[in-house]
C-alpha positions as CSV (number, residue, x, y, z in Angstrom):
1,M,12.1,-27.2,48.2
2,G,11.0,-29.6,45.7
3,A,8.1,-28.1,43.8
4,G,7.9,-24.9,45.7
5,S,7.6,-24.5,49.4
6,L,4.0,-24.8,50.2
7,G,5.0,-26.8,53.2
8,S,8.3,-25.6,54.6
9,G,10.3,-22.5,53.7
10,D,9.0,-19.8,51.4
11,P,9.6,-20.3,47.6
12,L,7.2,-19.1,45.0
13,H,5.9,-22.6,44.1
14,L,6.0,-23.5,40.5
15,H,5.1,-20.4,38.4
16,L,5.0,-16.7,39.3
17,S,4.7,-14.9,36.1
18,L,1.8,-12.4,36.6
19,P,0.5,-10.4,33.8
20,A,2.4,-7.2,33.2
21,G,0.8,-4.0,34.1
22,T,-0.1,-1.9,37.1
23,Q,-2.6,-2.5,39.9
24,D,-5.8,-0.5,39.6
25,P,-5.8,1.9,42.6
26,E,-9.5,1.2,43.2
27,M,-8.9,-2.6,43.1
28,S,-6.0,-2.3,45.6
29,S,-8.3,-1.9,48.5
30,N,-10.6,-4.7,47.4
31,I,-8.2,-7.6,46.7
32,T,-8.6,-10.6,48.9
33,L,-5.2,-12.2,48.1
34,C,-1.8,-10.7,47.2
35,P,-1.3,-10.7,43.4
36,V,1.3,-13.5,43.4
37,L,-0.8,-15.7,45.6
38,E,-3.9,-15.0,43.5
39,Y,-2.0,-16.1,40.4
40,M,-0.8,-19.3,42.2
41,T,-4.4,-20.3,43.0
42,N,-4.9,-20.6,39.2
43,I,-2.0,-23.0,38.6
44,T,-3.1,-26.5,37.7
45,G,-1.3,-29.7,38.4
46,H,1.0,-31.6,36.0
47,T,-0.7,-33.4,33.1
48,S,2.4,-34.5,31.2
49,S,4.3,-37.7,31.9
50,N,7.5,-35.7,32.3
51,G,5.9,-33.7,35.1
52,R,4.7,-36.8,36.9
53,Y,8.2,-38.4,36.7
54,I,9.7,-35.3,38.2
55,D,7.1,-35.5,41.0
56,Y,8.0,-39.2,41.7
57,A,11.7,-38.4,41.8
58,S,11.1,-35.4,44.1
59,V,9.0,-37.6,46.5
60,T,11.7,-40.3,46.6
61,L,14.5,-37.8,47.1
62,H,12.8,-35.9,49.9
63,G,11.8,-39.2,51.6
64,L,15.3,-40.4,51.6
65,V,16.8,-37.1,52.8
66,S,14.2,-36.9,55.6
67,L,15.0,-40.4,56.8
68,L,18.7,-39.9,56.6
69,G,18.6,-36.6,58.4
70,M,16.4,-37.9,61.2
71,V,18.6,-41.0,61.8
72,E,21.8,-39.0,61.7
73,N,20.7,-36.2,64.1
74,A,19.1,-38.7,66.5
75,V,22.4,-40.6,66.6
76,I,24.4,-37.4,67.2
77,L,22.0,-36.4,70.0
78,F,22.3,-39.9,71.6
79,V,26.1,-40.0,71.3
80,V,26.8,-36.5,72.4
81,G,24.1,-36.3,75.0
82,C,24.5,-39.8,76.6
83,R,27.9,-41.2,75.8
84,M,30.2,-38.2,76.0
85,R,31.3,-36.1,79.0
86,Q,29.2,-33.0,79.1
87,T,31.2,-29.9,78.3
88,V,30.5,-26.5,76.9
89,V,31.5,-27.8,73.4
90,T,29.1,-30.8,73.6
91,T,26.4,-28.4,74.8
92,W,26.7,-26.3,71.6
93,V,26.8,-29.5,69.4
94,L,23.8,-30.9,71.2
95,H,21.6,-27.9,70.6
96,L,22.7,-27.6,66.9
97,A,21.8,-31.3,66.4
98,L,18.4,-30.7,68.1
99,S,17.7,-27.8,65.7
100,D,18.6,-30.0,62.7
101,L,16.5,-32.9,64.0
102,L,13.4,-30.7,64.2
103,A,14.0,-29.5,60.6
104,T,14.5,-33.0,59.2
105,A,11.5,-34.4,61.2
106,S,9.3,-31.9,59.3
107,L,10.3,-33.3,55.9
108,P,8.1,-36.4,55.9
109,F,5.0,-34.2,56.0
110,F,6.3,-32.2,53.1
111,T,7.0,-35.5,51.3
112,Y,3.4,-36.4,51.9
113,F,2.3,-33.1,50.4
114,L,4.2,-33.9,47.3
115,A,3.0,-37.5,47.1
116,V,-0.7,-36.5,47.2
117,G,-0.4,-34.1,44.2
118,H,0.9,-31.0,45.8
119,S,-2.1,-30.5,48.0
120,W,-1.9,-29.8,51.8
121,K,-4.4,-32.1,53.6
122,L,-3.2,-31.7,57.2
123,G,-5.1,-28.6,58.1
124,T,-4.4,-24.9,58.7
125,T,-3.0,-25.2,62.2
126,F,-0.4,-27.8,61.2
127,C,0.4,-25.8,58.1
128,K,1.4,-23.0,60.4
129,V,3.4,-25.3,62.8
130,H,5.1,-27.2,60.0
131,S,6.3,-24.1,58.1
132,S,7.4,-22.4,61.3
133,I,9.8,-25.3,62.1
134,F,11.8,-24.4,59.0
135,F,12.2,-20.8,60.2
136,L,12.9,-21.8,63.8
137,N,15.8,-24.0,62.5
138,M,17.0,-21.1,60.4
139,F,17.1,-18.6,63.3
140,A,18.4,-21.1,65.9
141,S,21.2,-22.3,63.6
142,G,22.4,-18.7,63.0
143,F,22.2,-17.7,66.7
144,L,23.9,-20.9,67.9
145,L,26.8,-20.6,65.4
146,S,27.2,-17.0,66.6
147,A,27.4,-18.1,70.2
148,I,29.9,-20.8,69.4
149,S,32.2,-18.3,67.7
150,L,31.9,-15.9,70.6
151,D,32.7,-18.7,73.0
152,R,35.8,-19.6,71.1
153,C,36.9,-16.0,70.8
154,L,36.6,-15.5,74.6
155,Q,38.6,-18.6,75.2
156,V,41.5,-17.3,73.1
157,V,41.3,-13.5,73.7
158,K,40.2,-13.6,77.4
159,P,41.4,-16.9,78.7
160,I,41.4,-16.0,82.4
161,W,37.8,-14.7,82.2
162,A,36.7,-17.7,80.2
163,Q,38.3,-20.1,82.8
164,N,36.3,-18.5,85.6
165,H,32.9,-18.0,83.8
166,R,32.8,-20.6,81.0
167,T,30.7,-23.4,82.4
168,V,28.2,-26.0,81.1
169,A,25.4,-24.4,83.2
170,A,26.1,-21.0,81.6
171,A,26.2,-22.5,78.1
172,R,22.8,-24.1,78.7
173,K,21.3,-20.8,79.8
174,V,22.7,-19.1,76.7
175,C,21.1,-21.8,74.6
176,L,17.8,-21.4,76.2
177,V,17.9,-17.6,75.6
178,L,18.8,-18.2,71.9
179,W,16.0,-20.7,71.5
180,G,13.6,-18.1,73.0
181,L,14.9,-15.4,70.5
182,A,14.6,-17.9,67.6
183,L,11.0,-18.7,68.6
184,L,10.1,-15.0,69.0
185,N,11.4,-14.3,65.4
186,T,9.4,-17.2,64.1
187,I,6.1,-15.8,65.3
188,P,5.4,-13.6,62.1
189,Y,5.9,-16.6,59.9
190,F,3.4,-18.6,62.0
191,L,0.8,-15.8,61.9
192,F,0.9,-15.2,58.1
193,R,0.9,-18.9,57.1
194,D,-2.5,-20.0,55.8
195,T,-4.2,-22.6,53.7
196,I,-5.8,-21.4,50.4
197,T,-7.8,-23.5,48.0
198,R,-6.8,-23.4,44.4
199,R,-9.2,-23.2,41.5
200,D,-8.6,-27.0,40.9
201,N,-9.4,-27.7,44.6
202,R,-5.9,-28.5,45.6
203,I,-4.9,-26.8,48.9
204,M,-1.9,-24.5,49.3
205,C,0.1,-23.9,52.5
206,Y,1.7,-20.5,51.9
207,Y,2.0,-16.9,53.0
208,N,-1.3,-15.0,53.2
209,L,0.0,-11.5,53.9
210,L,-3.4,-10.0,54.0
211,L,-4.2,-11.6,57.2
212,H,-4.3,-9.5,60.4
213,N,-5.4,-5.9,59.5
214,P,-3.7,-5.2,56.2
215,G,-5.2,-1.6,56.0
216,T,-7.0,0.0,53.0
217,D,-4.2,-0.3,50.4
218,R,-3.9,-4.0,50.3
219,D,-1.5,-4.2,47.4
220,A,1.0,-2.0,49.2
221,A,0.5,-4.1,52.4
222,C,1.5,-7.2,50.4
223,G,4.8,-5.6,49.2
224,R,5.5,-4.0,52.6
225,R,5.0,-7.2,54.6
226,Q,6.9,-9.4,52.1
227,T,9.8,-7.0,52.3
228,A,9.8,-6.9,56.1
229,L,9.8,-10.7,56.4
230,A,12.6,-11.2,53.8
231,V,14.9,-8.4,55.0
232,S,14.5,-9.3,58.7
233,K,15.3,-12.9,58.2
234,F,18.3,-12.1,56.0
235,L,19.7,-9.7,58.6
236,L,18.9,-11.6,61.8
237,A,19.5,-15.2,60.6
238,F,22.4,-14.6,58.2
239,V,24.1,-11.2,58.0
240,I,24.4,-10.5,61.7
241,P,25.5,-14.0,62.6
242,L,28.0,-14.0,59.8
243,G,29.4,-10.7,60.9
244,I,29.8,-12.0,64.5
245,I,31.4,-15.2,63.2
246,G,33.8,-13.3,60.9
247,T,34.8,-10.8,63.6
248,C,35.5,-13.6,66.1
249,Y,37.5,-15.6,63.5
250,V,39.7,-12.6,62.8
251,A,40.2,-11.9,66.5
252,V,41.1,-15.5,67.2
253,S,43.5,-15.8,64.2
254,L,45.3,-12.6,65.2
255,Q,45.7,-13.8,68.8
256,L,46.9,-17.3,67.8
257,R,49.4,-15.8,65.3
258,H,50.7,-13.6,68.1
259,R,51.2,-16.7,70.2
260,C,52.9,-18.4,67.3
261,R,50.3,-21.2,67.0
262,Q,49.6,-22.0,63.4
263,H,47.5,-25.2,63.7
264,P,43.8,-24.9,64.6
265,S,42.4,-27.2,67.2
266,R,39.9,-30.0,66.3
267,F,37.0,-27.9,67.6
268,V,38.0,-24.9,65.5
269,R,38.1,-27.2,62.4
270,L,34.6,-28.4,63.3
271,V,33.3,-24.9,63.7
272,M,34.9,-23.7,60.4
273,A,33.3,-26.7,58.6
274,V,29.9,-26.1,60.1
275,I,30.0,-22.4,59.3
276,A,31.1,-23.1,55.7
277,A,28.2,-25.5,55.2
278,F,25.8,-22.9,56.8
279,V,26.9,-20.2,54.3
280,L,26.8,-22.5,51.3
281,C,23.4,-23.9,52.1
282,W,21.6,-20.7,53.3
283,L,23.1,-17.9,51.2
284,P,21.3,-18.9,47.9
285,Y,18.0,-19.2,49.8
286,H,18.3,-15.6,51.2
287,I,19.4,-14.2,47.8
288,F,16.3,-15.6,46.1
289,S,14.1,-14.8,49.0
290,L,15.0,-11.1,48.5
291,M,14.5,-11.5,44.8
292,E,11.0,-12.8,45.6
293,V,10.3,-9.4,47.1
294,Q,11.5,-7.6,44.0
295,A,9.4,-10.0,41.9
296,H,6.3,-8.5,43.5
297,Y,7.1,-5.3,41.6
298,D,9.1,-6.5,38.7
299,P,7.4,-9.2,36.6
300,S,10.5,-9.9,34.6
301,L,12.1,-11.6,37.7
302,R,9.3,-14.0,38.3
303,P,10.4,-16.8,35.9
304,M,13.9,-16.9,37.4
305,V,12.6,-16.8,41.0
306,Q,9.9,-19.5,40.5
307,V,12.5,-21.9,39.1
308,A,15.3,-21.2,41.6
309,L,13.5,-20.9,45.0
310,P,12.3,-24.5,45.3
311,F,15.9,-25.7,44.7
312,V,17.6,-23.3,47.1
313,T,15.0,-24.1,49.8
314,S,15.9,-27.8,49.4
315,L,19.5,-26.8,49.7
316,A,18.8,-25.0,53.0
317,F,17.2,-28.2,54.4
318,I,20.2,-30.2,53.3
319,N,22.3,-28.2,55.7
320,S,20.5,-30.2,58.5
321,V,21.7,-33.4,56.9
322,V,25.3,-32.3,56.2
323,N,26.0,-31.2,59.8
324,P,26.1,-34.7,61.4
325,F,28.7,-35.8,58.8
326,L,30.8,-32.8,59.8
327,Y,30.6,-33.7,63.5
328,V,31.9,-37.2,62.7
329,F,34.6,-36.4,60.2
330,T,36.1,-33.4,62.0
331,C,35.7,-34.5,65.5
332,P,37.4,-37.9,66.2
333,D,35.8,-38.2,69.7
334,V,32.4,-38.5,68.1
335,L,33.6,-41.2,65.7
336,K,35.2,-43.1,68.5
337,K,32.0,-43.2,70.5
338,L,30.0,-44.3,67.4
339,R,32.3,-47.3,67.1
């Protein structure tokens, strides 16, 4: 995300190349910051004109994206929530738009972080809250897309059951449960987010994995906790939802083919477009997040990771800006209400 995710998401900031070599076992129990974080505290700000121009461009881009995303998702919430008849479908879209609105509403604070020289000036508590919104959106999006796919599968495979049990009230209860699960999975990211002062007095908002009883072998704790966070979010927010979505899509396709229906409905087209955007925007983020774990052990990966993670985190945020366009262009009812 821009110049490293010291505000939202979890890239490795700008540079991660630690000196080659192994950690002294005696020092492992005495370190106060994880090795990567320790190195990051020694990074100084841009001094070249090219670096400053990149910062100006990044501030402008993130400012425009945040404004566009907030306006888009607020309009979708208003149209779907106030001007359309409430159905199970509109309930799913409403909660997806709410998740995206939360994510885009956090971007102005990250833009401010960039504008003041990559220094977090909004305090530790808001650092935790702000970063957690990114992960809340990540989990909520994956869970809601899974629920949408299961709902469509039940409609096609078990039409009588769906007719008797598929109600707006039930969909709302499912959404509340999914939001609760997303919030529960966000807690570790809230707990381990912290503000750390750099050597040049700029303030970072980043993971501090040595918080909360790291044990005697602190270097091992850094690697173990980083692995747990990266693997769990990859599985829970991406692999499992994608597996559910894929299974439901196959079941629906087979059933429709059996009924000799070749043309998908408008809602199916909408779901397919939203899922495609989800995969394209989030897969690169998860790939490089896992590479970030490996970079803790393999210094040769650090240059690639430090360059790529800021960009793929920004791409993940763009998913929240793309979705409203998909609602409009694949669902004529939304476009009609906007007019």
